[in-house]
N, CA, C and O atoms as a GROMACS GRO file, in nm:
protein
  496
    1UNK      N    1   3.502  17.959  20.535
    1UNK     CA    2   3.454  17.834  20.482
    1UNK      C    3   3.416  17.848  20.334
    1UNK      O    4   3.456  17.765  20.252
    2UNK      N    5   3.339  17.953  20.299
    2UNK     CA    6   3.298  17.972  20.159
    2UNK      C    7   3.418  17.996  20.070
    2UNK      O    8   3.419  17.956  19.954
    3UNK      N    9   3.519  18.062  20.123
    3UNK     CA   10   3.639  18.088  20.045
    3UNK      C   11   3.708  17.957  20.010
    3UNK      O   12   3.754  17.939  19.898
    4UNK      N   13   3.715  17.865  20.105
    4UNK     CA   14   3.778  17.735  20.082
    4UNK      C   15   3.699  17.655  19.978
    4UNK      O   16   3.758  17.591  19.891
    5UNK      N   17   3.566  17.660  19.986
    5UNK     CA   18   3.482  17.589  19.889
    5UNK      C   19   3.500  17.650  19.750
    5UNK      O   20   3.511  17.576  19.652
    6UNK      N   21   3.501  17.782  19.741
    6UNK     CA   22   3.518  17.850  19.613
    6UNK      C   23   3.652  17.815  19.550
    6UNK      O   24   3.658  17.784  19.431
    7UNK      N   25   3.758  17.818  19.627
    7UNK     CA   26   3.890  17.784  19.575
    7UNK      C   27   3.892  17.639  19.529
    7UNK      O   28   3.950  17.609  19.424
    8UNK      N   29   3.831  17.549  19.604
    8UNK     CA   30   3.826  17.408  19.565
    8UNK      C   31   3.751  17.390  19.433
    8UNK      O   32   3.794  17.312  19.348
    9UNK      N   33   3.641  17.460  19.416
    9UNK     CA   34   3.564  17.451  19.292
    9UNK      C   35   3.644  17.504  19.173
    9UNK      O   36   3.640  17.446  19.064
   10UNK      N   37   3.715  17.613  19.193
   10UNK     CA   38   3.797  17.670  19.086
   10UNK      C   39   3.906  17.571  19.046
   10UNK      O   40   3.931  17.551  18.927
   11UNK      N   41   3.970  17.510  19.143
   11UNK     CA   42   4.075  17.412  19.114
   11UNK      C   43   4.016  17.293  19.039
   11UNK      O   44   4.077  17.244  18.944
   12UNK      N   45   3.899  17.246  19.081
   12UNK     CA   46   3.834  17.134  19.014
   12UNK      C   47   3.803  17.167  18.869
   12UNK      O   48   3.827  17.085  18.780
   13UNK      N   49   3.750  17.285  18.843
   13UNK     CA   50   3.717  17.326  18.706
   13UNK      C   51   3.842  17.335  18.621
   13UNK      O   52   3.842  17.291  18.506
   14UNK      N   53   3.949  17.391  18.675
   14UNK     CA   54   4.075  17.400  18.601
   14UNK      C   55   4.127  17.261  18.567
   14UNK      O   56   4.173  17.238  18.455
   15UNK      N   57   4.121  17.170  18.662
   15UNK     CA   58   4.168  17.032  18.638
   15UNK      C   59   4.085  16.964  18.530
   15UNK      O   60   4.139  16.895  18.444
   16UNK      N   61   3.955  16.981  18.536
   16UNK     CA   62   3.867  16.919  18.435
   16UNK      C   63   3.900  16.973  18.297
   16UNK      O   64   3.910  16.896  18.201
   17UNK      N   65   3.917  17.104  18.285
   17UNK     CA   66   3.948  17.163  18.156
   17UNK      C   67   4.086  17.121  18.107
   17UNK      O   68   4.106  17.097  17.988
   18UNK      N   69   4.182  17.113  18.199
   18UNK     CA   70   4.319  17.078  18.161
   18UNK      C   71   4.331  16.934  18.115
   18UNK      O   72   4.413  16.904  18.028
   19UNK      N   73   4.251  16.845  18.171
   19UNK     CA   74   4.264  16.704  18.139
   19UNK      C   75   4.143  16.650  18.063
   19UNK      O   76   4.116  16.530  18.068
   20UNK      N   77   4.071  16.736  17.994
   20UNK     CA   78   3.949  16.693  17.925
   20UNK      C   79   3.976  16.629  17.789
   20UNK      O   80   3.882  16.598  17.717
   21UNK      N   81   4.100  16.610  17.755
   21UNK     CA   82   4.131  16.548  17.627
   21UNK      C   83   4.148  16.649  17.515
   21UNK      O   84   4.183  16.610  17.403
   22UNK      N   85   4.124  16.774  17.541
   22UNK     CA   86   4.144  16.876  17.440
   22UNK      C   87   4.293  16.906  17.432
   22UNK      O   88   4.358  16.931  17.534
   23UNK      N   89   4.346  16.904  17.312
   23UNK     CA   90   4.488  16.926  17.295
   23UNK      C   91   4.510  17.059  17.226
   23UNK      O   92   4.443  17.090  17.128
   24UNK      N   93   4.602  17.137  17.278
   24UNK     CA   94   4.640  17.261  17.214
   24UNK      C   95   4.768  17.234  17.135
   24UNK      O   96   4.849  17.151  17.176
   25UNK      N   97   4.784  17.302  17.024
   25UNK     CA   98   4.907  17.283  16.947
   25UNK      C   99   4.951  17.418  16.893
   25UNK      O  100   4.874  17.514  16.887
   26UNK      N  101   5.076  17.422  16.853
   26UNK     CA  102   5.132  17.543  16.794
   26UNK      C  103   5.063  17.570  16.660
   26UNK      O  104   5.017  17.477  16.594
   27UNK      N  105   5.056  17.696  16.623
   27UNK     CA  106   4.989  17.735  16.500
   27UNK      C  107   5.046  17.663  16.378
   27UNK      O  108   4.972  17.623  16.289
   28UNK      N  109   5.180  17.645  16.374
   28UNK     CA  110   5.241  17.578  16.260
   28UNK      C  111   5.218  17.426  16.262
   28UNK      O  112   5.255  17.358  16.166
   29UNK      N  113   5.159  17.374  16.368
   29UNK     CA  114   5.128  17.232  16.377
   29UNK      C  115   4.981  17.202  16.346
   29UNK      O  116   4.936  17.088  16.362
   30UNK      N  117   4.906  17.304  16.303
   30UNK     CA  118   4.765  17.282  16.272
   30UNK      C  119   4.748  17.250  16.124
   30UNK      O  120   4.829  17.290  16.041
   31UNK      N  121   4.644  17.178  16.093
   31UNK     CA  122   4.612  17.146  15.954
   31UNK      C  123   4.465  17.112  15.944
   31UNK      O  124   4.398  17.084  16.044
   32UNK      N  125   4.415  17.114  15.821
   32UNK     CA  126   4.280  17.066  15.795
   32UNK      C  127   4.292  16.919  15.763
   32UNK      O  128   4.376  16.879  15.682
   33UNK      N  129   4.210  16.838  15.826
   33UNK     CA  130   4.216  16.695  15.802
   33UNK      C  131   4.088  16.628  15.847
   33UNK      O  132   3.995  16.693  15.896
   34UNK      N  133   4.084  16.497  15.830
   34UNK     CA  134   3.965  16.419  15.865
   34UNK      C  135   4.004  16.298  15.947
   34UNK      O  136   4.117  16.249  15.940
   35UNK      N  137   3.908  16.249  16.024
   35UNK     CA  138   3.927  16.126  16.101
   35UNK      C  139   3.792  16.056  16.111
   35UNK      O  140   3.687  16.116  16.090
   36UNK      N  141   3.798  15.928  16.144
   36UNK     CA  142   3.675  15.853  16.165
   36UNK      C  143   3.640  15.864  16.312
   36UNK      O  144   3.720  15.831  16.400
   37UNK      N  145   3.519  15.910  16.338
   37UNK     CA  146   3.471  15.932  16.474
   37UNK      C  147   3.331  15.871  16.482
   37UNK      O  148   3.237  15.923  16.421
   38UNK      N  149   3.318  15.761  16.556
   38UNK     CA  150   3.189  15.691  16.567
   38UNK      C  151   3.131  15.656  16.430
   38UNK      O  152   3.013  15.681  16.403
   39UNK      N  153   3.214  15.598  16.345
   39UNK     CA  154   3.176  15.547  16.213
   39UNK      C  155   3.127  15.655  16.118
   39UNK      O  156   3.047  15.629  16.028
   40UNK      N  157   3.177  15.778  16.137
   40UNK     CA  158   3.148  15.888  16.046
   40UNK      C  159   3.277  15.967  16.027
   40UNK      O  160   3.363  15.970  16.115
   41UNK      N  161   3.290  16.030  15.911
   41UNK     CA  162   3.406  16.115  15.886
   41UNK      C  163   3.382  16.252  15.947
   41UNK      O  164   3.280  16.316  15.921
   42UNK      N  165   3.476  16.296  16.027
   42UNK     CA  166   3.472  16.429  16.087
   42UNK      C  167   3.593  16.505  16.034
   42UNK      O  168   3.706  16.460  16.050
   43UNK      N  169   3.569  16.620  15.971
   43UNK     CA  170   3.677  16.700  15.916
   43UNK      C  171   3.676  16.837  15.981
   43UNK      O  172   3.570  16.895  16.005
   44UNK      N  173   3.795  16.888  16.010
   44UNK     CA  174   3.807  17.018  16.076
   44UNK      C  175   3.953  17.061  16.077
   44UNK      O  176   4.041  16.988  16.032
   45UNK      N  177   3.978  17.181  16.128
   45UNK     CA  178   4.114  17.225  16.154
   45UNK      C  179   4.152  17.181  16.294
   45UNK      O  180   4.068  17.183  16.385
   46UNK      N  181   4.275  17.142  16.312
   46UNK     CA  182   4.322  17.101  16.444
   46UNK      C  183   4.468  17.059  16.438
   46UNK      O  184   4.536  17.084  16.338
   47UNK      N  185   4.514  16.997  16.544
   47UNK     CA  186   4.651  16.950  16.550
   47UNK      C  187   4.673  16.836  16.450
   47UNK      O  188   4.583  16.755  16.428
   48UNK      N  189   4.790  16.831  16.391
   48UNK     CA  190   4.822  16.726  16.293
   48UNK      C  191   4.798  16.587  16.349
   48UNK      O  192   4.752  16.498  16.277
   49UNK      N  193   4.828  16.567  16.477
   49UNK     CA  194   4.816  16.434  16.536
   49UNK      C  195   4.672  16.387  16.546
   49UNK      O  196   4.648  16.268  16.568
   50UNK      N  197   4.575  16.477  16.532
   50UNK     CA  198   4.434  16.440  16.546
   50UNK      C  199   4.376  16.378  16.420
   50UNK      O  200   4.275  16.308  16.427
   51UNK      N  201   4.436  16.402  16.306
   51UNK     CA  202   4.375  16.364  16.179
   51UNK      C  203   4.461  16.265  16.102
   51UNK      O  204   4.578  16.290  16.074
   52UNK      N  205   4.402  16.152  16.071
   52UNK     CA  206   4.473  16.048  15.997
   52UNK      C  207   4.463  16.071  15.847
   52UNK      O  208   4.554  16.032  15.773
   53UNK      N  209   4.355  16.131  15.800
   53UNK     CA  210   4.330  16.149  15.657
   53UNK      C  211   4.337  16.296  15.620
   53UNK      O  212   4.291  16.382  15.696
   54UNK      N  213   4.395  16.325  15.503
   54UNK     CA  214   4.408  16.463  15.459
   54UNK      C  215   4.282  16.514  15.391
   54UNK      O  216   4.257  16.635  15.388
   55UNK      N  217   4.202  16.423  15.336
   55UNK     CA  218   4.080  16.465  15.265
   55UNK      C  219   3.960  16.382  15.311
   55UNK      O  220   3.975  16.274  15.369
   56UNK      N  221   3.842  16.436  15.284
   56UNK     CA  222   3.719  16.364  15.317
   56UNK      C  223   3.709  16.235  15.234
   56UNK      O  224   3.659  16.134  15.284
   57UNK      N  225   3.756  16.238  15.109
   57UNK     CA  226   3.751  16.119  15.024
   57UNK      C  227   3.835  16.006  15.084
   57UNK      O  228   3.790  15.892  15.088
   58UNK      N  229   3.956  16.037  15.132
   58UNK     CA  230   4.039  15.935  15.196
   58UNK      C  231   3.966  15.874  15.316
   58UNK      O  232   3.967  15.753  15.335
   59UNK      N  233   3.903  15.959  15.394
   59UNK     CA  234   3.830  15.914  15.512
   59UNK      C  235   3.712  15.825  15.472
   59UNK      O  236   3.690  15.720  15.531
   60UNK      N  237   3.636  15.869  15.372
   60UNK     CA  238   3.520  15.791  15.327
   60UNK      C  239   3.563  15.658  15.265
   60UNK      O  240   3.493  15.557  15.280
   61UNK      N  241   3.677  15.656  15.195
   61UNK     CA  242   3.729  15.530  15.142
   61UNK      C  243   3.761  15.433  15.255
   61UNK      O  244   3.737  15.313  15.244
   62UNK      N  245   3.815  15.486  15.363
   62UNK     CA  246   3.845  15.401  15.479
   62UNK      C  247   3.716  15.344  15.539
   62UNK      O  248   3.712  15.228  15.578
   63UNK      N  249   3.613  15.426  15.544
   63UNK     CA  250   3.484  15.378  15.596
   63UNK      C  251   3.426  15.267  15.509
   63UNK      O  252   3.359  15.176  15.560
   64UNK      N  253   3.449  15.275  15.379
   64UNK     CA  254   3.396  15.175  15.286
   64UNK      C  255   3.486  15.052  15.276
   64UNK      O  256   3.455  14.959  15.202
   65UNK      N  257   3.595  15.050  15.351
   65UNK     CA  258   3.683  14.934  15.350
   65UNK      C  259   3.791  14.937  15.245
   65UNK      O  260   3.863  14.839  15.227
   66UNK      N  261   3.804  15.049  15.174
   66UNK     CA  262   3.907  15.060  15.071
   66UNK      C  263   4.043  15.094  15.131
   66UNK      O  264   4.146  15.083  15.064
   67UNK      N  265   4.043  15.134  15.254
   67UNK     CA  266   4.168  15.164  15.325
   67UNK      C  267   4.152  15.112  15.467
   67UNK      O  268   4.041  15.082  15.511
   68UNK      N  269   4.260  15.102  15.536
   68UNK     CA  270   4.255  15.047  15.672
   68UNK      C  271   4.180  15.137  15.769
   68UNK      O  272   4.211  15.255  15.783
   69UNK      N  273   4.082  15.081  15.836
   69UNK     CA  274   4.009  15.151  15.941
   69UNK      C  275   4.042  15.081  16.072
   69UNK      O  276   3.984  14.977  16.104
   70UNK      N  277   4.133  15.138  16.147
   70UNK     CA  278   4.180  15.074  16.270
   70UNK      C  279   4.068  15.060  16.372
   70UNK      O  280   4.076  14.973  16.460
   71UNK      N  281   3.965  15.142  16.363
   71UNK     CA  282   3.854  15.134  16.459
   71UNK      C  283   3.753  15.024  16.424
   71UNK      O  284   3.667  14.992  16.505
   72UNK      N  285   3.764  14.966  16.304
   72UNK     CA  286   3.666  14.865  16.265
   72UNK      C  287   3.672  14.740  16.352
   72UNK      O  288   3.573  14.668  16.363
   73UNK      N  289   3.786  14.715  16.415
   73UNK     CA  290   3.799  14.600  16.504
   73UNK      C  291   3.751  14.626  16.645
   73UNK      O  292   3.768  14.542  16.732
   74UNK      N  293   3.691  14.743  16.668
   74UNK     CA  294   3.640  14.781  16.800
   74UNK      C  295   3.744  14.763  16.912
   74UNK      O  296   3.722  14.683  17.003
   75UNK      N  297   3.857  14.836  16.906
   75UNK     CA  298   3.960  14.819  17.008
   75UNK      C  299   3.920  14.874  17.145
   75UNK      O  300   3.979  14.837  17.246
   76UNK      N  301   3.819  14.962  17.150
   76UNK     CA  302   3.776  15.021  17.277
   76UNK      C  303   3.675  14.928  17.344
   76UNK      O  304   3.584  14.877  17.280
   77UNK      N  305   3.693  14.909  17.471
   77UNK     CA  306   3.608  14.818  17.547
   77UNK      C  307   3.500  14.894  17.623
   77UNK      O  308   3.507  15.016  17.635
   78UNK      N  309   3.402  14.823  17.673
   78UNK     CA  310   3.300  14.876  17.765
   78UNK      C  311   3.226  14.999  17.712
   78UNK      O  312   3.192  15.088  17.790
   79UNK      N  313   3.202  15.004  17.583
   79UNK     CA  314   3.125  15.114  17.525
   79UNK      C  315   3.206  15.238  17.494
   79UNK      O  316   3.148  15.341  17.461
   80UNK      N  317   3.339  15.231  17.502
   80UNK     CA  318   3.423  15.345  17.467
   80UNK      C  319   3.416  15.373  17.317
   80UNK      O  320   3.397  15.281  17.237
   81UNK      N  321   3.432  15.500  17.280
   81UNK     CA  322   3.426  15.540  17.139
   81UNK      C  323   3.566  15.548  17.081
   81UNK      O  324   3.655  15.609  17.140
   82UNK      N  325   3.587  15.485  16.966
   82UNK     CA  326   3.716  15.484  16.898
   82UNK      C  327   3.727  15.605  16.806
   82UNK      O  328   3.636  15.633  16.728
   83UNK      N  329   3.839  15.676  16.816
   83UNK     CA  330   3.868  15.790  16.729
   83UNK      C  331   4.004  15.765  16.667
   83UNK      O  332   4.101  15.739  16.738
   84UNK      N  333   4.014  15.772  16.534
   84UNK     CA  334   4.143  15.753  16.468
   84UNK      C  335   4.229  15.876  16.486
   84UNK      O  336   4.182  15.990  16.475
   85UNK      N  337   4.357  15.853  16.513
   85UNK     CA  338   4.457  15.960  16.523
   85UNK      C  339   4.580  15.915  16.446
   85UNK      O  340   4.594  15.797  16.414
   86UNK      N  341   4.669  16.009  16.415
   86UNK     CA  342   4.787  15.973  16.337
   86UNK      C  343   4.898  15.912  16.423
   86UNK      O  344   4.986  15.844  16.370
   87UNK      N  345   4.895  15.936  16.553
   87UNK     CA  346   4.997  15.879  16.641
   87UNK      C  347   4.968  15.733  16.669
   87UNK      O  348   4.852  15.691  16.673
   88UNK      N  349   5.074  15.654  16.689
   88UNK     CA  350   5.057  15.512  16.718
   88UNK      C  351   4.986  15.495  16.851
   88UNK      O  352   5.015  15.570  16.944
   89UNK      N  353   4.896  15.404  16.864
   89UNK     CA  354   4.866  15.292  16.775
   89UNK      C  355   4.766  15.324  16.664
   89UNK      O  356   4.716  15.233  16.599
   90UNK      N  357   4.736  15.452  16.641
   90UNK     CA  358   4.646  15.490  16.533
   90UNK      C  359   4.503  15.517  16.578
   90UNK      O  360   4.419  15.553  16.496
   91UNK      N  361   4.476  15.502  16.706
   91UNK     CA  362   4.342  15.530  16.758
   91UNK      C  363   4.354  15.577  16.903
   91UNK      O  364   4.455  15.559  16.970
   92UNK      N  365   4.244  15.639  16.948
   92UNK     CA  366   4.233  15.683  17.087
   92UNK      C  367   4.092  15.648  17.132
   92UNK      O  368   3.996  15.668  17.058
   93UNK      N  369   4.080  15.596  17.252
   93UNK     CA  370   3.948  15.562  17.306
   93UNK      C  371   3.897  15.674  17.394
   93UNK      O  372   3.969  15.724  17.481
   94UNK      N  373   3.772  15.715  17.372
   94UNK     CA  374   3.706  15.813  17.458
   94UNK      C  375   3.616  15.735  17.553
   94UNK      O  376   3.521  15.670  17.510
   95UNK      N  377   3.647  15.741  17.682
   95UNK     CA  378   3.578  15.658  17.782
   95UNK      C  379   3.475  15.734  17.864
   95UNK      O  380   3.405  15.674  17.945
   96UNK      N  381   3.463  15.865  17.844
   96UNK     CA  382   3.375  15.945  17.927
   96UNK      C  383   3.233  15.890  17.928
   96UNK      O  384   3.177  15.859  17.824
   97UNK      N  385   3.176  15.878  18.047
   97UNK     CA  386   3.039  15.833  18.063
   97UNK      C  387   3.019  15.682  18.060
   97UNK      O  388   2.906  15.635  18.067
   98UNK      N  389   3.129  15.605  18.050
   98UNK     CA  390   3.115  15.459  18.044
   98UNK      C  391   3.132  15.392  18.179
   98UNK      O  392   3.092  15.277  18.197
   99UNK      N  393   3.191  15.464  18.276
   99UNK     CA  394   3.222  15.403  18.406
   99UNK      C  395   3.357  15.332  18.404
   99UNK      O  396   3.393  15.263  18.499
  100UNK      N  397   3.432  15.350  18.293
  100UNK     CA  398   3.564  15.289  18.278
  100UNK      C  399   3.663  15.394  18.230
  100UNK      O  400   3.625  15.501  18.184
  101UNK      N  401   3.791  15.362  18.243
  101UNK     CA  402   3.897  15.450  18.196
  101UNK      C  403   4.015  15.363  18.152
  101UNK      O  404   4.011  15.241  18.167
  102UNK      N  405   4.119  15.425  18.099
  102UNK     CA  406   4.238  15.354  18.052
  102UNK      C  407   4.252  15.368  17.902
  102UNK      O  408   4.163  15.421  17.835
  103UNK      N  409   4.365  15.321  17.847
  103UNK     CA  410   4.391  15.333  17.704
  103UNK      C  411   4.280  15.272  17.619
  103UNK      O  412   4.250  15.322  17.510
  104UNK      N  413   4.218  15.165  17.668
  104UNK     CA  414   4.112  15.097  17.593
  104UNK      C  415   3.981  15.092  17.674
  104UNK      O  416   3.895  15.009  17.644
  105UNK      N  417   3.966  15.178  17.774
  105UNK     CA  418   3.847  15.181  17.861
  105UNK      C  419   3.832  15.047  17.933
  105UNK      O  420   3.721  14.996  17.950
  106UNK      N  421   3.943  14.991  17.975
  106UNK     CA  422   3.944  14.857  18.033
  106UNK      C  423   3.943  14.858  18.186
  106UNK      O  424   3.923  14.753  18.247
  107UNK      N  425   3.965  14.972  18.248
  107UNK     CA  426   3.975  14.978  18.394
  107UNK      C  427   3.848  15.037  18.454
  107UNK      O  428   3.805  15.144  18.411
  108UNK      N  429   3.787  14.971  18.553
  108UNK     CA  430   3.667  15.028  18.616
  108UNK      C  431   3.704  15.154  18.696
  108UNK      O  432   3.811  15.161  18.757
  109UNK      N  433   3.616  15.251  18.694
  109UNK     CA  434   3.640  15.374  18.769
  109UNK      C  435   3.645  15.344  18.918
  109UNK      O  436   3.563  15.268  18.970
  110UNK      N  437   3.744  15.403  18.989
  110UNK     CA  438   3.753  15.382  19.133
  110UNK      C  439   3.646  15.462  19.206
  110UNK      O  440   3.579  15.548  19.147
  111UNK      N  441   3.632  15.435  19.332
  111UNK     CA  442   3.540  15.514  19.414
  111UNK      C  443   3.597  15.654  19.430
  111UNK      O  444   3.719  15.672  19.426
  112UNK      N  445   3.511  15.751  19.448
  112UNK     CA  446   3.551  15.892  19.448
  112UNK      C  447   3.651  15.928  19.557
  112UNK      O  448   3.717  16.032  19.545
  113UNK      N  449   3.664  15.849  19.659
  113UNK     CA  450   3.754  15.888  19.768
  113UNK      C  451   3.902  15.865  19.734
  113UNK      O  452   3.989  15.905  19.812
  114UNK      N  453   3.933  15.802  19.620
  114UNK     CA  454   4.071  15.783  19.579
  114UNK      C  455   4.132  15.918  19.540
  114UNK      O  456   4.063  16.004  19.486
  115UNK      N  457   4.260  15.935  19.568
  115UNK     CA  458   4.325  16.062  19.538
  115UNK      C  459   4.360  16.075  19.390
  115UNK      O  460   4.354  16.185  19.336
  116UNK      N  461   4.394  15.966  19.324
  116UNK     CA  462   4.427  15.970  19.182
  116UNK      C  463   4.305  15.929  19.100
  116UNK      O  464   4.301  15.821  19.042
  117UNK      N  465   4.206  16.016  19.097
  117UNK     CA  466   4.078  15.988  19.032
  117UNK      C  467   4.087  16.028  18.885
  117UNK      O  468   4.108  16.146  18.856
  118UNK      N  469   4.073  15.934  18.790
  118UNK     CA  470   4.085  15.966  18.648
  118UNK      C  471   3.976  16.062  18.602
  118UNK      O  472   3.861  16.051  18.646
  119UNK      N  473   4.010  16.157  18.515
  119UNK     CA  474   3.912  16.256  18.470
  119UNK      C  475   3.795  16.191  18.395
  119UNK      O  476   3.684  16.245  18.396
  120UNK      N  477   3.819  16.076  18.329
  120UNK     CA  478   3.711  16.009  18.257
  120UNK      C  479   3.599  15.965  18.351
  120UNK      O  480   3.486  15.942  18.307
  121UNK      N  481   3.630  15.953  18.479
  121UNK     CA  482   3.534  15.903  18.577
  121UNK      C  483   3.455  16.014  18.645
  121UNK      O  484   3.364  15.985  18.724
  122UNK      N  485   3.488  16.139  18.617
  122UNK     CA  486   3.418  16.251  18.680
  122UNK      C  487   3.280  16.266  18.618
  122UNK      O  488   3.267  16.275  18.495
  123UNK      N  489   3.178  16.268  18.700
  123UNK     CA  490   3.041  16.286  18.654
  123UNK      C  491   2.994  16.422  18.702
  123UNK      O  492   2.996  16.451  18.821
  124UNK      N  493   2.954  16.506  18.608
  124UNK     CA  494   2.911  16.642  18.644
  124UNK      C  495   2.761  16.651  18.632
  124UNK      O  496   2.703  16.756  18.657
   0.00000   0.00000   0.00000
């Protein structure tokens, strides 16, 4: 019995880590860049697709309205956090902890007994 529980916990942890929204990329696909995250500029090294702006100044100009800030229209619903990315549509919604999931946090989390339970709905 304990062996079955242990294996189940290991599988659950692997699934959470695999689908936690963290993206791995090839070394030649990494760059230093910036993005708007919760109305602040966040700059770091990461995958090219994560960063819309190449410099902090570009990012800050977007925050001041001198450049397009796709998150200013609040595309994420139900308290989801908007993060700008370079891939279309130009933003990604983080729904964790809202009780919703989906591209725009528009779908209510199902009850836990469903087999296709979205990772955004897992409460640890």
